[in-house]
C-alpha positions as CSV (number, residue, x, y, z in Angstrom):
1,M,8.3,-7.4,22.2
2,I,11.4,-4.9,21.8
3,H,12.4,-2.7,25.1
4,V,14.0,0.6,24.5
5,S,14.8,1.5,28.3
6,D,17.5,-2.2,27.7
7,I,19.7,-1.0,24.9
8,K,21.9,1.6,26.3
9,D,24.4,2.3,24.4
10,L,25.1,2.4,20.6
11,E,27.9,0.5,21.1
12,K,29.0,0.8,17.2
13,L,27.9,3.3,14.2
14,T,28.5,3.8,10.8
15,I,26.7,6.9,8.8
16,H,26.9,6.4,5.0
17,K,25.4,8.2,2.4
18,V,23.5,6.8,-0.5
19,G,22.0,7.9,-3.1
20,N,19.6,6.9,-5.9
21,A,21.6,5.3,-8.7
22,S,19.5,5.4,-11.5
23,K,20.2,9.2,-11.4
24,E,23.8,8.5,-10.9
25,E,23.6,10.3,-7.6
26,P,27.3,9.1,-5.8
27,L,27.5,7.0,-2.5
28,V,30.2,8.0,0.0
29,F,31.2,6.0,2.4
30,S,32.7,6.9,6.1
31,Q,35.4,6.1,6.3
32,S,35.6,4.6,10.4
33,P,33.0,4.5,12.8
34,L,31.9,7.8,14.5
35,A,34.1,8.6,17.5
36,L,30.1,9.6,20.1
37,E,30.7,11.5,22.8
38,D,28.0,13.5,23.4
39,E,25.8,10.9,25.9
40,M,22.6,13.5,24.7
41,I,23.5,12.8,21.2
42,S,24.3,8.8,21.9
43,Q,20.7,9.2,23.2
44,L,18.9,11.3,19.9
45,L,20.1,8.8,18.3
46,L,18.9,5.8,20.7
47,T,15.3,7.4,20.4
48,Y,15.2,7.9,16.8
49,F,16.2,4.2,16.2
50,I,14.5,2.4,18.4
51,Q,11.5,4.1,19.4
52,P,9.6,2.8,16.0
53,F,10.1,-0.9,16.7
54,T,8.7,-0.1,20.4
55,N,4.8,-1.4,19.3
56,N,6.6,-4.1,16.0
57,A,5.0,-7.0,16.9
58,E,5.6,-8.5,13.6
59,F,8.7,-10.3,12.7
60,F,10.1,-11.8,9.9
61,R,13.7,-13.5,8.5
62,F,16.2,-13.1,5.4
63,T,15.0,-15.0,3.6
64,H,16.3,-16.2,-0.5
65,E,15.0,-18.6,-3.3
66,A,17.7,-20.3,-4.4
67,D,19.2,-20.4,-1.0
68,L,20.0,-18.7,2.0
69,N,23.6,-18.1,2.3
70,L,23.1,-15.9,-0.9
71,N,21.7,-13.5,0.9
72,E,24.0,-10.3,1.3
73,V,22.6,-8.7,4.5
74,Y,22.2,-11.8,6.3
75,Q,25.9,-13.0,5.2
76,Y,26.9,-9.4,6.8
77,C,25.0,-9.0,9.9
78,R,26.1,-12.8,10.6
79,R,29.7,-11.7,10.2
80,I,29.6,-8.6,12.0
81,F,28.3,-11.0,15.2
82,E,31.0,-14.0,14.1
83,D,33.9,-10.9,14.3
84,V,32.2,-6.8,15.4
85,E,36.0,-6.2,14.6
86,T,35.0,-6.3,10.4
87,F,31.5,-3.9,11.6
88,Q,33.4,-1.3,9.6
89,E,33.5,-3.5,6.5
90,Q,30.6,-4.8,6.2
91,S,28.6,-1.9,6.6
92,V,30.7,-0.3,3.7
93,N,29.2,-4.0,2.4
94,I,25.3,-3.4,3.5
95,A,25.5,-0.1,2.0
96,K,26.7,-0.5,-2.3
97,H,23.4,-3.8,-1.8
98,L,21.3,-1.0,-1.0
99,Y,23.0,1.4,-2.9
100,K,22.2,-1.8,-6.6
101,H,18.8,-2.0,-5.4
102,S,18.2,2.3,-5.2
103,T,16.8,2.3,-9.0
104,H,12.9,3.2,-9.1
105,P,12.9,6.6,-9.7
106,K,10.8,7.6,-6.7
107,V,13.3,6.0,-4.5
108,K,14.9,9.4,-2.8
109,G,18.5,9.3,-0.7
110,G,19.6,9.8,2.6
111,E,21.9,8.7,4.8
112,L,22.4,5.0,5.6
113,Y,23.1,4.3,9.6
114,I,24.6,1.1,10.6
115,V,24.6,0.4,14.2
116,H,25.6,-2.6,17.0
117,F,23.4,-3.0,19.7
118,S,25.5,-5.3,22.8
119,K,22.2,-5.9,24.4
120,C,18.4,-5.9,23.7
121,Q,16.0,-7.1,24.5
122,V,13.5,-8.8,22.9
123,D,10.6,-11.1,23.8
124,G,12.4,-11.5,27.3
125,E,15.7,-13.0,25.7
126,E,18.6,-10.3,25.7
127,V,20.9,-10.8,22.9
128,E,23.7,-8.4,20.8
129,A,21.2,-6.5,17.3
130,V,22.6,-4.7,13.8
131,G,20.1,-2.3,13.1
132,I,20.3,-0.6,9.5
133,F,18.6,2.6,8.8
134,K,17.7,5.0,6.5
135,S,17.0,8.8,6.4
136,E,15.0,10.2,3.8
137,N,13.3,13.0,4.0
138,R,14.5,16.4,6.1
139,D,12.7,19.2,7.7
140,T,12.7,22.8,7.8
141,Y,13.0,24.1,11.3
142,L,12.5,27.7,12.6
143,K,15.1,28.2,15.4
144,V,14.5,31.4,17.6
145,Y,17.5,33.3,19.5
146,L,18.0,36.4,21.6
147,Q,21.2,38.3,19.5
148,D,21.8,41.7,21.5
149,E,18.9,42.0,23.4
150,N,16.7,41.2,20.9
151,Y,14.9,38.5,20.1
152,Q,15.8,36.9,16.3
153,V,14.7,33.8,14.2
154,N,16.4,31.7,11.6
155,H,15.9,28.5,10.2
156,D,17.4,25.6,9.4
157,D,17.0,22.1,7.6
158,G,17.8,18.3,9.9
159,I,16.4,14.9,9.8
160,N,13.0,14.9,12.2
161,I,13.9,12.6,15.1
162,S,10.4,11.2,15.4
163,K,10.1,10.0,11.8
164,L,12.2,7.5,11.1
165,D,11.9,6.0,7.2
166,K,13.3,2.8,6.9
167,G,14.4,0.5,9.1
168,C,15.2,-2.8,10.2
169,L,16.9,-4.6,13.2
170,V,18.5,-7.8,12.8
171,F,18.8,-10.2,16.1
172,N,21.4,-12.6,16.7
173,I,19.1,-15.3,17.0
174,E,17.2,-18.2,15.6
175,E,20.5,-17.3,12.6
176,E,19.8,-21.0,11.1
177,D,16.4,-19.9,9.8
178,G,17.1,-16.2,8.7
179,Y,18.0,-14.7,12.3
180,K,14.5,-12.7,13.7
181,V,14.1,-9.3,12.1
182,S,11.9,-6.5,13.0
183,V,10.7,-4.1,9.9
184,V,9.8,-1.4,9.7
185,D,9.2,1.4,6.7
186,S,6.5,4.5,6.6
187,I,6.2,4.2,2.8
188,S,5.6,0.4,2.9
189,K,2.2,0.4,1.0
190,Q,4.1,2.9,-2.0
191,N,5.0,0.7,-5.0
192,E,8.7,2.2,-4.6
193,A,9.1,1.0,-0.9
194,I,9.0,-1.9,-2.8
195,Y,12.6,-2.2,-3.2
196,W,13.5,-2.0,1.2
197,K,12.1,-5.3,2.3
198,D,11.3,-7.3,-0.9
199,A,15.0,-6.2,-3.3
200,F,17.4,-5.2,-0.4
201,L,16.3,-7.2,2.1
202,Q,14.5,-10.3,1.3
203,V,12.6,-10.4,3.6
204,Q,9.4,-12.8,4.7
205,R,7.4,-12.9,7.4
206,R,7.9,-15.9,9.8
207,A,5.2,-18.2,10.7
208,D,4.6,-17.6,14.2
209,S,0.9,-16.8,16.8
210,Y,1.0,-12.9,15.1
211,H,1.6,-14.3,11.4
212,Q,-1.4,-17.2,12.0
213,T,-3.8,-15.3,13.2
214,E,-3.6,-12.3,10.8
215,N,-4.1,-15.0,7.9
216,M,-6.9,-16.7,10.0
217,V,-8.5,-12.9,10.4
218,N,-8.1,-11.6,7.1
219,M,-9.6,-15.4,6.0
220,C,-12.4,-15.4,8.3
221,K,-13.2,-12.0,7.2
222,Q,-13.4,-12.7,3.4
223,F,-14.9,-15.3,3.3
224,I,-18.1,-13.9,5.8
225,N,-18.2,-10.9,3.4
226,N,-17.2,-13.2,-0.4
227,K,-18.1,-16.7,-0.4
228,L,-20.8,-17.2,2.6
229,P,-23.3,-15.1,0.4
230,T,-23.1,-16.3,-2.1
231,E,-24.0,-19.5,-1.1
232,F,-26.6,-18.6,1.7
233,E,-29.0,-16.4,2.1
234,L,-26.8,-13.8,3.8
235,N,-28.2,-10.6,4.3
236,R,-25.9,-7.5,5.6
237,V,-26.9,-8.4,9.1
238,D,-26.4,-11.4,9.6
239,Q,-22.6,-10.8,7.7
240,A,-22.1,-8.6,10.5
241,D,-23.0,-10.8,13.4
242,L,-21.0,-13.2,11.8
243,M,-17.6,-11.0,11.8
244,N,-18.9,-9.9,16.0
245,K,-19.3,-14.0,16.6
246,S,-15.9,-13.8,15.2
247,A,-14.8,-10.9,17.2
248,A,-15.3,-11.9,20.3
249,Y,-13.6,-15.6,19.2
250,F,-10.4,-13.9,18.4
251,K,-10.5,-11.5,21.7
252,E,-11.6,-14.0,24.5
253,K,-9.5,-16.9,23.7
254,D,-6.1,-17.0,24.1
255,H,-5.9,-20.4,21.6
256,F,-6.9,-20.4,18.1
257,Q,-9.0,-24.2,17.3
258,M,-10.1,-24.6,13.6
259,E,-13.0,-27.2,14.4
260,E,-14.1,-25.5,17.9
261,F,-13.8,-21.6,15.3
262,A,-16.1,-23.2,12.8
263,E,-19.1,-24.8,15.6
264,E,-18.8,-21.4,18.2
265,V,-19.2,-19.3,15.8
266,L,-20.9,-20.8,12.1
267,G,-22.7,-23.5,13.9
268,H,-24.1,-24.3,10.9
269,P,-23.2,-27.5,8.8
270,E,-23.7,-27.1,5.4
271,A,-21.9,-23.2,6.6
272,I,-18.9,-25.4,8.4
273,E,-18.0,-27.2,5.4
274,S,-17.7,-24.4,3.2
275,F,-15.5,-22.9,5.6
276,K,-13.1,-25.9,5.4
277,S,-13.7,-25.0,1.4
278,Y,-12.8,-21.6,1.3
279,R,-9.7,-22.8,3.9
280,E,-8.2,-25.4,1.4
281,Y,-8.9,-22.1,-1.5
282,F,-7.1,-19.9,1.1
283,E,-4.0,-21.7,1.1
284,K,-3.8,-23.0,-1.7
285,E,-4.4,-18.4,-3.2
286,N,-1.3,-18.2,-0.9
287,Q,0.8,-20.7,-0.9
288,E,0.8,-22.1,2.6
289,A,-0.7,-23.5,5.6
290,F,-3.1,-23.1,8.2
291,P,-2.7,-25.0,11.2
292,E,-5.3,-26.4,12.8
293,S,-4.5,-24.4,16.2
294,F,-2.1,-21.7,16.9
295,D,-1.8,-19.4,19.4
296,I,-3.7,-16.6,19.1
297,S,-1.2,-12.7,19.0
298,S,-3.6,-9.8,20.9
299,A,-1.3,-7.9,18.8
300,A,-2.0,-9.0,15.7
301,V,-5.8,-9.1,16.9
302,K,-5.2,-4.9,18.1
303,K,-3.6,-4.0,15.0
304,Q,-7.1,-6.3,13.0
305,N,-9.2,-4.9,15.1
306,K,-10.5,-2.7,11.9
307,V,-10.7,-6.0,9.8
308,F,-14.0,-7.0,12.1
309,K,-15.7,-3.1,11.6
310,T,-19.7,-3.8,11.1
311,V,-20.9,-1.2,9.5
312,I,-23.9,-1.1,7.2
313,K,-24.5,2.0,4.4
314,L,-27.4,3.0,3.7
315,D,-27.0,4.9,0.6
316,K,-25.7,8.8,0.6
317,N,-27.8,9.0,4.3
318,F,-27.0,6.7,6.8
319,H,-24.3,4.0,9.0
320,I,-25.8,1.7,10.6
321,Y,-22.9,0.4,13.4
322,I,-23.7,-3.4,14.5
323,H,-22.2,-4.1,17.9
324,G,-24.1,-6.7,19.5
325,N,-27.8,-8.5,19.6
326,R,-28.7,-9.3,16.3
327,E,-31.6,-9.9,17.2
328,M,-32.0,-5.9,18.2
329,V,-32.3,-5.4,14.5
330,E,-34.9,-6.2,12.4
331,R,-34.9,-5.9,7.8
332,G,-38.5,-5.4,5.6
333,F,-39.3,-3.1,3.0
334,D,-42.2,-1.1,3.0
335,E,-44.5,-1.2,0.2
336,T,-45.9,2.8,0.8
337,M,-42.5,4.2,0.4
338,N,-41.5,1.5,-1.9
339,M,-38.0,1.5,-0.3
340,N,-36.6,-1.1,2.2
341,Y,-35.8,-0.3,6.2
342,Y,-34.2,-1.3,9.3
343,K,-35.9,-1.5,12.2
344,L,-33.5,-1.0,15.8
345,F,-34.9,-2.0,19.5
346,F,-32.8,0.1,22.1
347,E,-33.7,0.6,25.9
348,S,-31.9,4.2,25.6
349,E,-30.0,6.9,24.5
350,A,-26.8,9.2,24.8
């Protein structure tokens, strides 16, 4: 986790304007770092830059298909860490590199902020960091003020400091592996946003407990929902029961053990064999090996909580949420109504 309270100052800050290259929008550079003399402005900027990262437990690392040293942003950050006097020069290089990749017609131009932090704390370790932030959207604000004993209303446009559009924090640790990198992208699910993470930064998830937990949760979900029903007589209640058992395992355990999980959640030997086979298929599909054991990340489990959602949708009339004992739900068929039914047993209702 990143702790905002441990980042006291913006050591260096420079701002460039990066337009959309395909629309022939300009690329404008500042000539020198910004002199921040107003303490309130400094704190507002610090909040704007860092606050979106505070609950982000997912980390990435720089990569390149041929050689890590060919990753441009990795190289520019490394030069800043080696000699902070080159900060302005490297910030210009970073802006040029972003401009080169700002070609999608839906990519918005905006201000690019490059920051050097001399001290920040990540996962209990104090390190220096380079921040790369971009603001793309502007909001309209009303200004209410007193003039000649009467209140007046005007408007202005500006940046909402509670909405960082894109950001990246590069921590000066694990240099040989591509540094430890945290990424924020407010529109990361849209195609036009791929340029930030994949083209500009060229980062991939680190093989840490967060990533391993997230992968395993997704694999378990797909196995229970897609694979098991094709091999065994498994109705929706049985699926919900297995999902609940899986959720309980990840929430109650500190360490994941493949064999233990299979025995405690699946139990049946044939289902366990099917799970092992599906794991091999999943690894090939994702081109990534799953370890036999790893520490479970509570942050990843919390974020993936919706994966364990066990809802049975009945036509357009009812949704049944199953959270516990599978024996309290009974499925049948009513010949008089010529319809399926569920019978629910309970002691009290709210």
